[in-house]
N, C-alpha and C positions, 0 to 999 in steps of 0.2 A: 504493500500500500504506500502511495506517495504522501509526502507531507501536506501537499495542497493539490487540488485539481488544477488550479490556474494561479499564475503569478503575474501581476500587472506592474510594469516598470514605469514609474513616473505618475505623479498625482496631478497632472494638468487636467484640462477640461475633459479630453477624451479618456484619460486614465481613470478619472473619478467616475464618469458615467459607465465605463467598461467594468470597473471593479464592483460598483454598486449593482449593475445589471447581473453580473455573474453571481454575486453572493445572494442576492434576492431570488435568483433563479435556481439556487440549490447547489452551486459549486463552491467548494471550500477555497477561499481566495486570500492571497497575501498581496498587499499593496506596498511597494517600496518607493520611498521618496527621499531624494538627497538633501532637500531643504527641511526646515523645521515646521513648515505649515503647508497645507494643501493648496492647490490652485494654479501654480505656474503663473501665467498672465492674469488669471482671475483671482487677484489678491489685492490687498490694500496695505498702506503703511501710514504711520502717524508721525507728524512733525508739528510740535507745539500743540495748538488746539485744533489742528486739522487732521482729518483722516483722508488720505488721497487714494482715489481709485487708480490702479496701475494701468489698465489697458482698455477696459470696456467703455466705448463711446456711445453706442446704440445697440441694444439687444434686439434682434429680429426674431420673428417666428412665434411670438407669444400670442398675438391677437388680444382681444378683450374678453371679459367675462361673457358678454353677449355674443361675441363673434370669435371664439377661441381658435387658435391655430396650433400647429404641430408641437411647439415647445411646451405648451401647457399639458398636452397629452403625455409627452416624454417625462416631464417633471412629475406628473401624477404617477406614472408607472414606476418611477424611481423613488416614490414616497416622500417627495419634498414640496410639492406644489402648495400645500396648505401652510407651509412655513415661509413662503416668499410673498413679500408685499410689493406689488408691481406699481411702478410710477410711469404712466403713459406720457409721452412727449407730445406736445401740441404741434410741433413743426418738424418737417424732415430736416431742413437746414436753411440757414441764411447764406447766400452766396454773394460775395462782394469783390469787385475789382476796383480798388481806389484809383483816382486819377493821379497822373504824375505830378501835377502842380498843386495838389491839395484841395482842389475844388470838388464839386459834386462827383461822387463815384461814377465810373463808366458803367458799372453793373452793380445793382443792389436789389436783390430779390429774395424773398423768404417763401419757401414752398411749404404748404400745409401738409400735415400728416392725414390726408383724406384723399381718396382716389379721384372723386369727382371734382373736389375743390382744387386739386392739383392741376387738372386740365384747365379749369376756369382761370386760375392764377397765371398759368403760362400764356393763355390766350390774351389775357388783359395786358400783359407786358409785350407780347409779340403777336398782335392781331393779324398781321399779314401772313402768319404761318398757321392760322386757326385750323384750316382743314387738315394740314399735315400733322399738327399736334394731335388731333382726334384720332387719325389713322394710326399714328405711331403708338399712342397709348393703348389703343385697341389691340394692336399687335403684341405689345408688351404683356397685356393681360392674358391674351390667348396663349401665348408661348409659355408664360409662367404657369398657367393652369395645366398645360400639357406636362410640364416638368414636375409639377407637384402631384398630379393625379394619375397620370398615365405612364410616364417614363419608368417608374419602379417596376411595373408589371412587364413592360416591354423589355427591359434589361434581362429579366428572368427568362423570357422566351428565347432570347438570343437569335431572333429571326428578323432579318432585314425587311422582309415583306410586311411583317407586323408593325415594325417601326414606321415604314412609309405610310401605311394605312391608318395608324393610330395617332401619329404625331406629325402631321403635314407641315405645321409651322416650324417645328424643330428641324425637320429635314431641310426646309427651304431657307430658313433664316438663322437657326440656332447657333451654328458653328461659324458663321461668317464673322469677320472682325466687327466689333461694335462701331468703330469709326466709319466703316463702309455703310452701315445702316443709317447712322446719323447724317452722313453726307447725302445719302439717297433721299431721305425725308426732308431735310432742312437746308436752307441756304444761309440763314442768319447765324453768324459765328458765335455771337453771345448766347443764343439759345442752345446751340450745341454744347457749349462749355458748361452752361447751367445744368443741363440734363445729364452730362457725363461726370458730374462732381464726385460721384461715389467711386470713381476709378481709384481714389486714394485708399479705399477699403480693399482693393485688390493689389495695388502696388505696381501696376503697369498701365501705360497709356492705352486709350481705346483701340488703337490699331493692333494691339498685341493680345487682347483677350476676346473671347467669343461674345457675341451679342446676347446670347442666352444669359450670361452672368449679369449684364446690365439690366436686362428686362426683368429678371427674377428679383434682383435687389430693389429696383424702383417699384415694382408692383407689391412686393412683400412688405416693404417699409411703409408705403402709402396706404395700402389696404388693411394691413394688420398691425399698424402702429409701431414705431420705434419706442423703446422703453428703457428704463433703468430698474434696478431692484434696490429697495431701501437697504442700506448697509453695503451697497455696492456688490460687485461680483464675488467678493469674499463671502458674502452671505450665502451665495449659491454653493460655493466650494465647501463651506462649513456644513451646510445642510446635507450635501451629498456624502461627506465623510461620516456624519452622524447616522445617516440611513444605512451606510455600508457597515458601520460598527454595530448598530442595533440588529442587523441581520446576522451578525456573528462573524463578520470579516475581521482580519488582522492587518494592522498597518505598522510599518517601521519608518519613522522619520529620521532624518540625519543618517540615512542608510541607503546609499545608491547601489545599483547593481554593478558588479565588476565583470562577471562573465555569465553568458547564457551557455549552459552545458548541454552538449548533444551526444547522442550515441547512434551511429549509423544514420546520420541526417535526421534524427528525431530528437526534439527537445526532451530532456529528462530532468532539468533542474536549473537553478540560478545560484551563483555564488555572489555574495554581497561584498561591499568594500571592507567589511569587518571580518571577512573570511568565513562567514557562515554559509553553509550550503543547504538549500531547501530543494527537495525533489518536487516535481510537478509534471503534469501531462501537457499543459498548454501555457504559453507565454504571450501576453499582449504587451508590446513595447510602445510607450507613449513618447519615446524620444525619437530623434531623427533617424532615417534609414542609414545615413552615413555612420552615425555612432553605433547603431544597432548591428549592422553587418560588418563594418570595418574594425570595430573596437570591442563590442560586447560578445559577439559570437566567437566560440572557441575553435572554429574551423576557418579556413580561408574564405574570403568573401565569395559567395556563390556566383556563378557566371551570370545567371539571369539578373541578380541584384546589381552586379557591377555594370552590366550593359544598361540597365534601366537608369541607374544614377548618373552614368556617363552622359546620357542624352538630356539631362536636366541642368538647370542653372539655379543657384541659390537665390532666393528672393530677397526683398528689401528688409532692412531693419528700420529703426526710427530714432530721432533725437527729440527728447521730451523735456519740457519745463513743467514742473508741478508747482503751481503758484497758489498761495494762500493770501488773499487780499483783505485789508481792513475796511473794505467798503462793500456795499451791496452790488449785485449785478447791474442794476439800473444806473448806479453812479458812474459806471464806465461805458454805458450805452448798450449793454447786452439785451437783446430782444429775442434770442433763440438759444436753445441749449447747444446746438451744433452749428459751427460756423466754418465756412471755407473762404479763405482769403487768397486771391491770386494776383499776380502781376503780369501774367501772360496767358492768353487764351489757348495757346498750344501746349497740350499736355506732354507732348514729346520733348519739348524744351525743358519742362519741369523734371521729367524723368531723367534726362541727360544730366541735369544739375545734381540730382540725387546721387550720382556716382562720383561726386567730387566734394570738396569742402567749400564750394562756392555758396554764398548766401542763398537761401531758398526763394523760389518764386511762388510756390504753393504751400500754404500752411493750414492747419486745422486747429480750431480752438473750441474746447468743450467747457461749458459752464454747468457743473453738475447740480447746482442749487437753483438754477433758473426755474425748473418745473417743480422742484421739491426743496423748500428752504432747509430741511433737516440735513442735507448733504454738507452744510457748512455751519459754523457757529452763527448765532443770530447777528444780522447786520453785516456779515462778511461774505466772501466768495471763495469757492474752490474751483480753480481752473486747471485744465490741461492744455498746454500749447505745444504743438508738435509739427514736425515735418518729417517726411520719409527720407531715409538715408541708407545707402548701402554700407556694409561694414568695412569693406577693404580699405578705403581711404583712412579710416580711423585706426585700423590695425597697422597701417604703415607709419604712423606717427611714433617718434621717440617718446619715452616717458617724460622727458623735459618739455617737449612740445605739446603733449597731450593736454595737460591742465590748462595751458594758455589758450590753445585752440578751442577747448571745450567752453570756456567762459566768453571768448570772443564770439563764438557761434551763438551762444545764448543771447548775447547782446543784439546780434543781427536778427534773431527770431523775435525778440521784443520790439525791435524797430519795425519789423514787418507788421506785427499785430497792432502796434500803437497808431498806425495809419488809419485803422478802423475803430479801435478802442483806445482812445488817448488816455494818458496819465496812469497806465497800469503800473509803471515803475514806482511812482510815488506812493502807491498803496500796498506794495509788497510787504507782507508780514512774515511769510515763510516761503522758501524756495528750495527746490531740489532739482538737480540736473541729471538726466540720464542720456547716455550716448549709446550707439550700437555696441560698444564694449561692455556697457552696463547690462544690456540685454543678453549679450553672449555669456556673461558671468552668471546671471541669475537664471536664464532659461536653458543654458547649456546647449545652445543651438549654433551651428556653423555661422560665423560672421554676424551673430546676433539676429538671425532671420526671425521675423515675427509671423510671417505667413507661410513658412515652409519654402518649397520650391517656387519659382516664378509661376504665377497663375495663368499661363498662356493656354491657348487652345490645345496644343499638343500634350499639355499636362492633364487634360481631362481624363477621368477614370474610364470613359467610354473607349479610349484609345490604348489604355495600359492594362496589362495583365497583372493580376496579383502574383507577387513573388512567392512561389510555393515549393522551393527546393528544400526547405527545412520544415519537416512536418511538425506541427504544433507551434510554429512561430508566426505571430500575427502582429501587424502594425496598425496603429490607430492614432490619428491626429491630423494637423494641418498639412503634414508632409504627404498624406495619402489622399488628398482631395482638396476641396476649397478651404481657404483659411477663414478665420473669424470664429466667433463664439458659437453661433447656432450650428454651423457645419461640423465643428469639432465635437460638440455635445452629441450630435446625431451619429457621427461615425463611431464614437466610442460605444454607444448603445448597440448599433447594428453589428459591429465587430464582435461584441460580447455575445449577442444572440447567436451568431454563427458558431462561436466557440462552444456555447451550450449545446448546440446540435451535435458538434463533433464529440463532445464528452458523453453524450447520451448513446453514441454508437457502441455496439459490443466490441471489445478489444480482441484482436486476433490472437489466438493461442500461440502462434509462432513468433510473437514479438515480445519476449520477456524484457522487463525494465532493467536497465543497468542499475546496480546497487552503488550508491554514493555514500562516502563517509562524511559525517557531519563534524564540523569543527568544534 
């Protein structure tokens, strides 16, 4: 008999949902986490009187009590929905392009978190594009519903004829570059930039990711509302851990995995950094494939895995300022929780700059207490100000140059934000700076990547086979699909459900388990 049916490596979003699904499904499960708290990106930290959200800007997929969506169902199945206090956001985002001379902004539009109102708002700002706006949003809605309701069944059929018959919009439009569809429908450059703002949630310009991703994000956020959770994403992580433990699961914090032990290409156990060995039948790794296959696995990197990773590129990281202000959001002109500030309508220019230490042209600012005052002390504000940055330029800095560059870059980020929200600096009470190297240290991801591999069309699961050369080894997280909170929660649960099916199958008598000595 093994020590555990399954071991989950990493207590990030996918690791937590995987472990909880396994344990509640009857599998004896051990969860290993190298840090002292669960969550990965889904955590918070305290500075002075402020508790800062690390990474969650808008949670998708929750819906409302009257119109619930997939994440409410998943959190209910995981036993935590009744512990979560959902805060709905009123707006999708405010999108601003300041003028170069400080006059009236070239673009300043706030999109409501309501599907019909979204169309009306866009038409009111761009009346000459009214017909195309309606057609474009209808296409987004139709394609999104195919992806939500039909595609899961089509994937199981593995039949191209079924795909063409059941998902005609996906077949015709889904995998075309998002930029191609924006150019096809619209001529107004401002409108195209406004609609494409969520490219920052993918980390690539619209020419490099499929239209499906833009359509699904726009429809899901507008129809089912972006939201926060009281207590931040840490509240979700803590609730998942509690559900896992209440079901009888076992967790080890400050205890990373050192090796995944195999016998004849079959997982048989995990060795921890403390030299403890635990036997198991299945492993779910919530760390990157590069770390899993190149460092954790006790055999040479499998050929299929090596080929798969060689064809991919590491995605972006981020530079973040966590700001606690001694004034209310209205004092600095905040009118929406999520804000995109741009200097250039061309996302490709912004993406090019992300690969250097050049001051950013696209930034995002989230004010967590705009929709719920409890996110900050009374009369104060908690902000996250960030730009996307690739990790390589930061890794190339000498230790002497790193600190200087870090704070110079922070000043540039503040300069950019103060063109829309003046006087932020004079109200700063608490500040913390995080670079891609910070992300690399805390998330243990290559180059500090926050979305996994680049989220381009070729990275879609529909084009990639699951690496299956090591029986019993499974991967779950942003490295195996779309990045972001909702996708990683979902992939953790779906991976665990597949593992439960494998565990329920009778074991062949001809495959005795290797006996492992315990430290």
